[in-house]
MMTF fields as JSON, N, C-alpha, C and O atoms, coordinates in Angstrom:
{
  "mmtfVersion": "1.0.0",
  "mmtfProducer": "UNKNOWN",
  "numBonds": 427,
  "numAtoms": 428,
  "numGroups": 107,
  "numChains": 1,
  "numModels": 1,
  "chainsPerModel": [1],
  "groupsPerChain": [107],
  "chainIdList": ["A"],
  "bondAtomList": [4, 2, 8, 6, 12, 10, 16, 14, 20, 18, 24, 22, 28, 26, 32, 30, 36, 34, 40, 38, 44, 42, 48, 46, 52, 50, 56, 54, 60, 58, 64, 62, 68, 66, 72, 70, 76, 74, 80, 78, 84, 82, 88, 86, 92, 90, 96, 94, 100, 98, 104, 102, 108, 106, 112, 110, 116, 114, 120, 118, 124, 122, 128, 126, 132, 130, 136, 134, 140, 138, 144, 142, 148, 146, 152, 150, 156, 154, 160, 158, 164, 162, 168, 166, 172, 170, 176, 174, 180, 178, 184, 182, 188, 186, 192, 190, 196, 194, 200, 198, 204, 202, 208, 206, 212, 210, 216, 214, 220, 218, 224, 222, 228, 226, 232, 230, 236, 234, 240, 238, 244, 242, 248, 246, 252, 250, 256, 254, 260, 258, 264, 262, 268, 266, 272, 270, 276, 274, 280, 278, 284, 282, 288, 286, 292, 290, 296, 294, 300, 298, 304, 302, 308, 306, 312, 310, 316, 314, 320, 318, 324, 322, 328, 326, 332, 330, 336, 334, 340, 338, 344, 342, 348, 346, 352, 350, 356, 354, 360, 358, 364, 362, 368, 366, 372, 370, 376, 374, 380, 378, 384, 382, 388, 386, 392, 390, 396, 394, 400, 398, 404, 402, 408, 406, 412, 410, 416, 414, 420, 418, 424, 422],
  "bondOrderList": [1, 1, 1, 1, 1, 1, 1, 1, 1, 1, 1, 1, 1, 1, 1, 1, 1, 1, 1, 1, 1, 1, 1, 1, 1, 1, 1, 1, 1, 1, 1, 1, 1, 1, 1, 1, 1, 1, 1, 1, 1, 1, 1, 1, 1, 1, 1, 1, 1, 1, 1, 1, 1, 1, 1, 1, 1, 1, 1, 1, 1, 1, 1, 1, 1, 1, 1, 1, 1, 1, 1, 1, 1, 1, 1, 1, 1, 1, 1, 1, 1, 1, 1, 1, 1, 1, 1, 1, 1, 1, 1, 1, 1, 1, 1, 1, 1, 1, 1, 1, 1, 1, 1, 1, 1, 1],
  "groupList": [{"groupName": "UNK", "atomNameList": ["N", "CA", "C", "O"], "elementList": ["N", "C", "C", "O"], "formalChargeList": [0, 0, 0, 0], "bondAtomList": [1, 0, 2, 1, 3, 2], "bondOrderList": [1, 1, 2], "singleLetterCode": "X", "chemCompType": "L-PEPTIDE LINKING"}],
  "groupTypeList": [0, 0, 0, 0, 0, 0, 0, 0, 0, 0, 0, 0, 0, 0, 0, 0, 0, 0, 0, 0, 0, 0, 0, 0, 0, 0, 0, 0, 0, 0, 0, 0, 0, 0, 0, 0, 0, 0, 0, 0, 0, 0, 0, 0, 0, 0, 0, 0, 0, 0, 0, 0, 0, 0, 0, 0, 0, 0, 0, 0, 0, 0, 0, 0, 0, 0, 0, 0, 0, 0, 0, 0, 0, 0, 0, 0, 0, 0, 0, 0, 0, 0, 0, 0, 0, 0, 0, 0, 0, 0, 0, 0, 0, 0, 0, 0, 0, 0, 0, 0, 0, 0, 0, 0, 0, 0, 0],
  "groupIdList": [1, 2, 3, 4, 5, 6, 7, 8, 9, 10, 11, 12, 13, 14, 15, 16, 17, 18, 19, 20, 21, 22, 23, 24, 25, 26, 27, 28, 29, 30, 31, 32, 33, 34, 35, 36, 37, 38, 39, 40, 41, 42, 43, 44, 45, 46, 47, 48, 49, 50, 51, 52, 53, 54, 55, 56, 57, 58, 59, 60, 61, 62, 63, 64, 65, 66, 67, 68, 69, 70, 71, 72, 73, 74, 75, 76, 77, 78, 79, 80, 81, 82, 83, 84, 85, 86, 87, 88, 89, 90, 91, 92, 93, 94, 95, 96, 97, 98, 99, 100, 101, 102, 103, 104, 105, 106, 107],
  "secStructList": [7, 2, 2, 2, 2, 2, 2, 2, 2, 2, 2, 2, 2, 2, 2, 2, 2, 2, 2, 2, 2, 2, 2, 2, 2, 2, 2, 2, 2, 2, 2, 2, 2, 2, 2, 2, 2, 6, 6, 6, 6, 7, 7, 2, 2, 2, 2, 2, 2, 2, 2, 2, 2, 2, 2, 2, 2, 2, 2, 2, 2, 2, 2, 2, 2, 2, 2, 2, 2, 2, 2, 7, 4, 4, 4, 2, 2, 2, 2, 2, 2, 2, 2, 2, 2, 0, 0, 0, 0, 0, 0, 0, 0, 2, 2, 6, 6, 6, 4, 4, 4, 6, 7, 4, 4, 4, 7],
  "xCoordList": [-116.398, -117.073, -116.515, -116.609, -116.038, -115.324, -113.977, -113.526, -113.471, -112.546, -113.206, -112.869, -114.357, -115.263, -115.712, -116.058, -115.901, -116.697, -115.894, -116.209, -114.494, -113.597, -113.185, -113.302, -112.908, -112.793, -114.088, -113.916, -115.286, -116.275, -116.519, -117.135, -115.891, -115.979, -114.871, -114.977, -113.327, -112.48, -112.078, -111.413, -112.499, -112.353, -112.797, -112.285, -114.156, -114.78, -113.989, -113.662, -113.732, -113.279, -111.504, -110.995, -110.93, -109.915, -109.651, -108.601, -110.782, -111.231, -111.345, -110.489, -112.188, -112.72, -111.477, -111.224, -110.579, -109.159, -108.418, -107.478, -108.52, -107.47, -108.071, -107.221, -109.281, -109.744, -109.52, -109.113, -109.746, -109.249, -107.849, -107.312, -107.28, -105.896, -105.462, -104.761, -105.673, -104.968, -105.617, -105.123, -106.99, -107.392, -106.081, -105.222, -106.192, -105.085, -103.642, -102.951, -103.248, -101.968, -101.695, -100.625, -102.787, -102.462, -102.489, -101.447, -103.607, -103.247, -101.895, -101.241, -101.527, -100.375, -99.386, -98.719, -99.086, -98.078, -98.302, -97.287, -99.317, -99.466, -99.039, -98.131, -99.377, -99.464, -97.831, -97.379, -97.068, -96.018, -94.935, -94.009, -95.341, -94.582, -94.705, -93.632, -95.682, -96.279, -95.221, -94.604, -95.237, -94.391, -93.102, -92.68, -92.303, -91.409, -90.402, -89.221, -91.569, -91.272, -91.321, -90.522, -92.79, -93.008, -92.747, -93.397, -91.525, -91.232, -90.726, -91.155, -89.591, -89.009, -89.87, -89.687, -91.183, -92.13, -93.313, -93.917, -93.589, -94.621, -94.548, -93.602, -95.538, -95.388, -95.803, -96.204, -95.736, -96.058, -97.493, -97.732, -98.346, -99.882, -99.851, -100.193, -99.578, -99.795, -98.768, -98.948, -97.864, -96.976, -97.614, -97.326, -98.315, -99.011, -100.244, -100.61, -101.039, -102.28, -101.806, -102.244, -100.878, -100.406, -99.867, -99.909, -99.079, -99.001, -100.106, -99.996, -101.148, -102.194, -102.918, -103.446, -103.115, -103.79, -102.561, -102.988, -101.226, -100.476, -100.728, -100.91, -100.687, -101.04, -102.626, -102.868, -103.628, -104.518, -104.719, -105.418, -104.279, -104.088, -103.141, -103.534, -101.891, -101.056, -101.691, -101.519, -102.444, -103.429, -104.346, -104.813, -104.979, -105.875, -105.238, -105.888, -103.656, -103.208, -102.532, -102.201, -102.384, -101.741, -102.64, -102.337, -103.848, -104.881, -105.414, -105.491, -105.709, -106.148, -104.99, -105.24, -103.752, -102.635, -102.489, -101.873, -103.006, -103.041, -104.204, -103.986, -105.324, -106.707, -106.187, -106.655, -105.448, -105.535, -104.309, -104.434, -103.081, -102.526, -103.251, -102.697, -104.436, -104.641, -105.435, -105.37, -105.964, -107.08, -106.859, -107.457, -105.877, -105.142, -104.099, -104.02, -103.149, -101.638, -101.105, -100.687, -101.256, -101.027, -101.661, -101.104, -102.775, -102.994, -102.002, -101.614, -101.445, -100.335, -99.364, -98.684, -98.855, -97.945, -98.728, -97.875, -99.719, -100.304, -100.446, -100.188, -100.873, -101.665, -100.182, -100.236, -99.215, -98.125, -97.88, -98.244, -97.211, -96.657, -97.829, -97.49, -99.539, -100.347, -100.347, -100.673, -100.001, -100.376, -98.713, -98.779, -97.637, -96.685, -96.753, -96.408, -97.227, -97.189, -98.32, -98.382, -99.257, -100.358, -99.892, -100.151, -99.195, -98.309, -97.243, -97.413, -96.532, -95.618, -96.237, -96.302, -96.774, -97.121, -98.717, -98.85, -99.497, -100.726, -100.471, -100.908, -99.903, -99.937, -98.728, -99.195, -97.535, -96.777, -96.14, -95.555, -96.168, -95.757, -96.565, -96.02, -97.893, -99.129, -99.111, -99.069, -99.155, -98.782, -97.488, -97.526, -96.437, -95.592, -95.384, -94.844, -96.211, -96.259, -97.676, -97.901, -98.215, -99.554, -98.935, -99.849, -97.834, -97.238, -98.158, -98.17, -98.805, -99.553, -100.824, -101.165, -101.371, -102.537, -102.306, -103.24, -101.02, -100.542, -100.998, -101.938, -99.795, -100.23, -100.025, -99.202, -100.813, -100.684, -99.293, -98.991, -98.651, -97.26, -96.041, -94.858, -96.579, -95.597, -96.3, -96.257, -97.036, -97.851, -96.946, -97.129],
  "yCoordList": [-92.216, -90.996, -90.321, -89.097, -90.916, -90.362, -89.43, -88.815, -89.443, -88.339, -87.383, -86.277, -87.444, -86.224, -85.686, -84.528, -86.206, -85.888, -84.689, -83.538, -85.501, -84.849, -83.367, -82.341, -83.184, -81.739, -80.907, -79.713, -81.33, -80.68, -79.832, -78.768, -80.538, -79.695, -79.061, -78.238, -79.589, -78.944, -77.519, -76.668, -77.398, -76.407, -75.121, -74.106, -75.21, -73.764, -73.339, -72.19, -74.415, -74.503, -73.783, -73.018, -74.101, -73.668, -72.306, -71.738, -71.602, -70.554, -69.714, -68.832, -69.777, -69.023, -69.064, -67.964, -70.078, -69.997, -69.365, -68.883, -69.127, -67.938, -66.784, -65.93, -66.308, -65.053, -64.656, -63.509, -65.521, -64.82, -64.934, -64.011, -65.725, -65.385, -64.261, -63.458, -64.075, -62.715, -61.587, -60.523, -61.526, -60.204, -60.112, -59.23, -61.196, -61.092, -60.928, -59.999, -61.672, -61.358, -59.546, -58.948, -59.048, -57.738, -57.133, -56.624, -57.047, -56.343, -56.579, -55.605, -57.723, -58.197, -57.402, -56.664, -57.3, -56.609, -55.284, -54.851, -54.433, -53.188, -52.977, -52.145, -53.467, -53.237, -53.824, -53.346, -54.832, -55.149, -53.923, -53.511, -53.48, -52.12, -51.067, -50.608, -50.609, -49.534, -49.767, -48.839, -50.68, -50.991, -50.375, -49.595, -51.097, -50.991, -49.594, -49.264, -49.06, -47.736, -46.436, -45.697, -46.719, -45.843, -46.048, -45.517, -47.039, -47.133, -46.02, -45.76, -45.375, -44.171, -43.152, -42.394, -43.214, -42.017, -42.097, -41.174, -43.846, -43.929, -44.385, -45.066, -44.019, -44.196, -45.668, -46.369, -46.113, -47.442, -48.084, -49.229, -47.068, -47.685, -47.922, -49.051, -47.236, -47.085, -48.347, -48.825, -48.674, -49.613, -51.098, -52.201, -50.816, -52.433, -52.648, -53.797, -51.455, -51.691, -52.362, -53.404, -51.503, -52.273, -53.515, -54.24, -54.049, -55.176, -56.427, -57.511, -56.033, -56.474, -56.668, -57.775, -55.752, -55.832, -56.954, -57.859, -56.792, -57.446, -58.927, -59.811, -58.952, -60.562, -61.304, -62.511, -60.128, -61.181, -61.238, -62.175, -60.489, -60.271, -61.521, -62.195, -61.922, -62.692, -64.129, -65.016, -64.114, -65.784, -65.724, -66.844, -64.647, -64.579, -65.215, -65.693, -65.019, -65.434, -66.903, -67.582, -67.272, -68.377, -69.698, -70.817, -69.345, -70.379, -71.001, -72.193, -70.055, -70.726, -71.56, -72.563, -71.064, -71.954, -73.324, -74.324, -73.192, -74.47, -75.614, -76.822, -75.088, -75.768, -76.054, -77.071, -75.371, -76.088, -77.201, -78.367, -76.678, -77.851, -79.362, -80.439, -79.235, -80.491, -81.126, -82.332, -80.489, -81.045, -81.051, -81.879, -79.996, -80.221, -79.646, -78.449, -80.284, -80.319, -79.255, -78.104, -79.963, -79.654, -78.309, -77.785, -77.358, -75.877, -75.123, -74.109, -75.562, -74.594, -74.501, -73.536, -74.916, -74.555, -73.399, -72.555, -73.031, -71.633, -70.696, -69.512, -71.147, -69.938, -69.39, -68.203, -69.91, -69.668, -68.3, -67.154, -68.763, -67.254, -66.195, -65.013, -66.572, -65.519, -64.716, -63.539, -65.181, -64.702, -63.961, -62.772, -64.346, -63.279, -62.324, -61.209, -62.509, -61.425, -60.446, -59.35, -60.648, -59.761, -59.361, -58.185, -60.016, -59.478, -58.056, -56.928, -58.169, -57.124, -56.065, -54.885, -56.67, -55.636, -54.372, -53.246, -55.493, -54.274, -54.019, -52.983, -54.754, -54.37, -53.712, -52.706, -53.64, -53.071, -52.127, -51.168, -52.243, -51.361, -50.28, -49.25, -50.351, -49.765, -48.59, -47.364, -49.406, -48.553, -47.474, -46.304, -48.091, -47.284, -45.7, -44.594, -46.571, -45.334, -44.243, -43.11, -44.755, -43.753, -43.424, -43.048, -43.503, -42.935, -43.279, -42.64, -44.325, -45.082, -44.052, -43.873, -43.514, -42.589, -41.38, -40.686, -41.012, -39.521, -39.433, -38.772, -40.512, -39.92, -38.514, -37.777, -38.146, -36.577, -36.281, -35.088, -36.888, -36.868, -36.646, -36.52, -36.623, -36.097, -35.304, -35.503, -34.353, -33.261, -31.989, -30.855],
  "zCoordList": [-82.932, -82.569, -81.303, -81.212, -80.488, -79.329, -79.39, -78.424, -80.587, -81.011, -81.459, -81.037, -82.451, -82.477, -81.73, -81.963, -80.603, -79.032, -78.562, -78.261, -78.61, -77.8, -78.885, -78.215, -79.815, -80.533, -80.387, -80.139, -80.497, -80.314, -79.098, -79.032, -78.109, -76.589, -76.007, -75.098, -76.735, -76.413, -77.106, -76.516, -78.235, -79.185, -78.973, -79.446, -77.955, -77.303, -76.154, -75.855, -75.564, -73.98, -74.326, -73.507, -75.345, -75.749, -76.244, -75.944, -77.182, -77.497, -76.271, -76.198, -75.306, -74.367, -73.522, -73.031, -73.195, -72.309, -72.897, -72.266, -74.215, -75.094, -74.896, -74.644, -74.892, -74.795, -73.435, -73.249, -72.31, -70.956, -70.73, -70.117, -71.044, -71.186, -71.921, -71.305, -72.866, -73.364, -72.927, -73.3, -71.954, -71.32, -70.223, -70.193, -69.416, -68.219, -68.745, -68.328, -69.509, -70.065, -70.738, -70.62, -71.328, -71.484, -70.381, -69.969, -69.682, -68.333, -67.545, -67.172, -67.321, -66.441, -67.318, -66.593, -68.49, -69.372, -68.884, -68.338, -68.881, -68.451, -67.278, -67.255, -66.123, -65.082, -64.515, -63.474, -65.262, -64.991, -65.376, -64.677, -66.688, -67.047, -66.079, -65.687, -65.632, -65.018, -63.393, -62.871, -63.05, -61.932, -61.812, -60.958, -63.293, -63.319, -63.982, -63.872, -64.675, -64.884, -63.604, -63.03, -63.607, -62.376, -60.734, -59.833, -60.586, -59.468, -58.464, -57.341, -59.249, -58.487, -58.044, -57.091, -59.106, -58.709, -57.783, -57.236, -57.703, -56.921, -55.512, -55.117, -54.74, -53.356, -53.034, -53.962, -51.915, -51.443, -51.775, -52.16, -51.529, -51.697, -53.275, -53.629, -54.029, -55.629, -56.32, -57.44, -55.539, -55.46, -55.127, -55.593, -54.42, -53.683, -54.408, -54.652, -54.839, -55.476, -57.075, -57.563, -57.638, -59.171, -59.133, -60.126, -57.533, -57.561, -57.442, -58.014, -56.6, -56.785, -57.828, -57.941, -58.761, -60.224, -61.032, -61.748, -60.847, -61.592, -61.416, -62.253, -60.079, -59.808, -59.887, -59.862, -59.993, -60.34, -61.898, -62.286, -62.737, -64.071, -64.459, -65.411, -63.807, -63.961, -64.009, -64.846, -62.919, -62.698, -63.567, -63.776, -64.377, -65.267, -66.801, -67.73, -66.681, -67.8, -67.643, -68.615, -66.394, -66.319, -66.115, -66.529, -65.373, -65.283, -66.645, -66.94, -67.286, -68.784, -69.524, -70.192, -69.344, -69.629, -68.797, -69.165, -67.912, -67.021, -67.232, -67.146, -67.488, -67.991, -69.707, -70.221, -70.388, -71.771, -71.56, -71.935, -70.895, -70.532, -70.123, -70.346, -69.557, -68.841, -70.125, -70.363, -70.693, -71.438, -73.011, -73.698, -73.653, -75.129, -75.001, -75.274, -74.599, -74.783, -76.028, -75.903, -77.101, -78.413, -78.604, -79.568, -78.003, -78.49, -77.957, -78.537, -76.713, -75.928, -77.114, -76.765, -78.345, -79.147, -79.782, -80.057, -80.082, -80.277, -79.304, -79.52, -78.132, -77.15, -76.399, -76.078, -76.164, -75.453, -76.26, -75.995, -77.232, -78.127, -78.29, -78.23, -78.543, -78.329, -77.261, -77.413, -76.069, -74.679, -74.609, -74.298, -74.786, -74.808, -75.631, -75.239, -77.022, -77.945, -77.277, -77.834, -76.146, -76.069, -74.948, -74.696, -74.056, -72.471, -73.332, -72.87, -74.159, -74.68, -75.471, -75.129, -76.765, -77.5, -76.734, -76.255, -77.066, -76.39, -74.915, -74.414, -74.308, -72.937, -72.5, -71.967, -72.389, -71.954, -72.854, -72.35, -73.936, -75.145, -75.478, -75.874, -75.373, -75.21, -73.949, -74.046, -72.811, -71.48, -71.595, -71.212, -72.161, -71.892, -73.213, -73.219, -74.145, -75.482, -74.933, -75.359, -74.227, -73.852, -72.116, -71.382, -71.566, -70.562, -69.153, -68.1, -69.455, -68.381, -68.038, -66.869, -68.946, -68.735, -68.148, -67.746, -68.041, -67.847, -66.022, -65.582, -64.982, -63.943, -63.512, -64.055, -62.494, -61.543, -61.185, -61.184, -60.969, -60.252, -61.293, -60.974, -62.613, -63.687, -64.315, -65.529, -63.948, -64.986, -64.417, -64.858]
}
């Protein structure tokens, strides 16, 4: 019975951690790519704000990984590649493809 109880409470925790990590990874990919691509065109304040957004979203991606590492290490085999994919494809690639919502200085 203890083994079943572990599966019952860990499964939703890992699922929610994966969702939160995916949101954070997507935003971290977007903000990181924006900081790299727009570095020559943006000012210090915009770089600072993008850096803060990147830091918070990266923490949102790393925090769930640490939680899952503590309670369910085998789940990391699936979670880490999913988070890397979400950071690169929906995050960074969609940001580059959409030109980061058409900043005013490039019009």
